[in-house]
Phi, psi and omega in degrees: 000134183288134180281147176299143180287156178304322179299319180292322177297318178296318179301315180294327176296319178294316180295336182275349184303311179302323179293320179294320177299317178297318179297320179295319179298319179296320184285332188252350182237086184298337180265015181295129180275150181296327181293342175284344176260336185296309183294313181300320181295318178293321181293321178291326175300315180294317183295320179290326174297316179299315180300317179298319181284338179287340188291325178296309176296326177296322178293328177289320182284323181237069187295340182258003181283119180291326179295316179295317180297324177295317179296322178298319180296335181251022182300326181299330178297320178295319180295316179294321177299317177300318180295320180297317178291327176295320177295319177298321177300317179294318180298314179297319179298315181296319179294320181295321180288323174094316182223155177295326180301314179294324178294318180292329183296329181254010182299326184289348180293140183304319182288347181262307184292333176294326177293319178296318179297316179300316180295316179297324178292331180282338184301305180297331178294317180291320182296324183264013180273057176212161186298323181297317179293321179300315180292320184291322184275338180060229180294335179295339181295317179295322178296320179297323182294342178293348175298341180297331182291309175295329177298319178294320179297314178295325177296318178298316179298315178301314181299315184295325185267342185246318190268255191258013175090184186298314186297311182295318180298310181293326179298321179284327181270348183303316179301319179295315180298316180296314180295323178294322178295318178296319179299314179299317179300315181294320179294316179297318180295320179294317180293324178295319178296320178295320179295317179296323180293319178295318180295328181292326185257010176279000000 
């Protein structure tokens, strides 16, 4: 079995920093409230999801950047990290609510069921984030990974209605939205250029 590269180990160490900070806070602050853990875990899940989705447009905009290409090769780490923080977010939420009855009572709220949908969409992405799944699924693996886009949309809705409101949610998702718009523009322009070139030599 191939060993993880030093770079990948460093990346995972960086991704673990928020979790370590949370663990230190739990260990050193006995009066820490659960709601003080709820928002950070959810926000880090969203931020890592955003980072993972930003890498494709960044690779389109900066195709020769070695740093971007390295990040693209390790994109799955960001996705798995996002899923882990989402699970931590769910655990804190469940403990804070106390009972399944109370959780079900507010399930119908827009800010709640969208979070559940986002998490469910992330499950197959996390399960297939390994080399064996990539080989087994072939081209279907990339199609499956597109579930990350609706997961991000549901996460944004959840953030806007539950956490810090419209401004904070859009502020965090704005870089991803901007990069996707630039990517679409570049792809359309490239295809238009290719079409004009074909028409010129017909």
